Each structure stands twice: as structure tokens, then as C-alpha cells.
C-alpha positions, -999 to 999 in steps of 0.1 A, spaced: -144 277 104 -147 307 81 -167 326 107 -169 364 105 -155 376 138 -160 411 151 -130 417 174 -135 445 200 -108 461 221 -100 495 235 -89 521 210 -96 556 222 -100 543 258 -64 533 258 -40 515 235 -18 496 259 -28 463 244 -28 472 207 1 449 199 -16 421 219 -48 427 200 -28 423 168 -16 389 180 -52 378 189 -64 390 155 -36 371 137 -45 339 156 -82 342 147 -73 349 111 -56 316 108 -90 298 107 -116 326 104 -120 362 92 -117 392 115 -137 421 102 -121 447 125 -84 442 119 -78 480 125 -82 473 163 -48 456 163 -31 482 140 -4 500 160 -3 528 134 -41 534 137 -46 570 148 -70 567 177 -71 604 183 -81 613 148 -117 623 151 -144 647 141 -181 644 137 -181 632 101 -152 607 108 -170 594 139 -202 589 119 -183 569 93 -168 548 120 -202 542 136 -218 533 103 -190 509 94 -187 492 128 -225 488 132 -227 472 97 -199 448 107 -217 440 139 -248 431 119 -228 411 95 -206 391 119 -212 357 132 -199 364 167 -181 390 188 -149 385 207 -141 413 230 -109 418 250 -120 439 280 -90 443 302 -90 480 294 -124 496 299 -138 513 268 -172 530 263 -171 520 226 -165 483 234 -194 484 259 -216 499 232 -205 474 206 -213 445 230 -248 459 237 -254 464 200 -243 428 193 -267 416 220 -295 436 206 -288 419 172 -286 385 188 -249 380 180 -230 358 204 -206 378 226 -175 363 242 -157 386 267 -122 380 278 -102 398 304 -71 395 326 -86 391 361 -54 403 378 -58 437 361 -94 446 361 -128 439 377 -155 439 350 -185 461 353 -216 445 368 -234 456 336 -214 429 319 -211 402 346 -247 406 356 -260 400 320 -264 363 314 -263 369 276 -225 374 277 -200 345 278 -173 358 301 -139 342 307 -109 354 325 -73 345 317 -38 353 327 -16 339 299 -17 341 261 -18 303 260 -50 303 282 -66 328 259 -56 310 227 -71 278 240 -104 295 250 -107 313 216 -98 281 197 -126 263 215 -151 290 205 -141 289 169 -143 251 164 
């Protein structure tokens, strides 16, 4: 309990699951602390960018990755940023848990071939809640 969780999900790569990310973050926040709550913010402007803004995002996110206890990534929607975050977490020896809906996507071999990552597929929210609850015990 009281783990610092870095939640990763597609933002610029597609926001189809933003409301779902919000639900996941809310569930995790019941027992632990999510550092990246903006991932589930439906009002977050994913298209707002610029070199200085991007640098600030990079600095903040990499600081959170160094600070966190673990990473939970929802990878149903491919995202270059999420891939980078997971590699950064691995480099910093942070546990990385990857979840995805297997009926919607086939994960990259760069993820499934890396034994460092803990990868689980799911189809229902209930399945996902159970898997995340087990990790956060």
C-alpha cells in the first residue's frame, strides 16, 4: 500500500481510452498514489506541444519514472511515448506491468520478447481490476 505508481497510457497516440484510464487511475488511487493522473484527464490537451513544452513533459515524466515504485501500462493503443517510458523504467530497474485487450491488439515483439516485462491480457474491467489489485497488495 501507498506505492507510487506511474500509470502509462496513450495520449498523443490516440485518446480512445482516456475515460477508461481515468477509471483505472481512480481504482489505483483507492490504495496507492498515481503520479501521472493527467493520463486519465479527458480535458488534457494532447495536441498542445512545442519544443519547450515537450522538454518540460519529458523532464517531469522521467523524474516521476525515477521516483515511482512501479509502472502500470495499458498498451491496447500503441504509443511511442509509452514504449519509451517502459524502456526508461526498465533501465532504472522499476517493475513494469503491461496490460492490453488481446482481442484488439497484438503487442510488439519488443515487449513480448523482453522477459523483464510482466505482461497480462484481459477482456473485462473486472479481470483488469483483479490483476492490478494483486500487484498492489
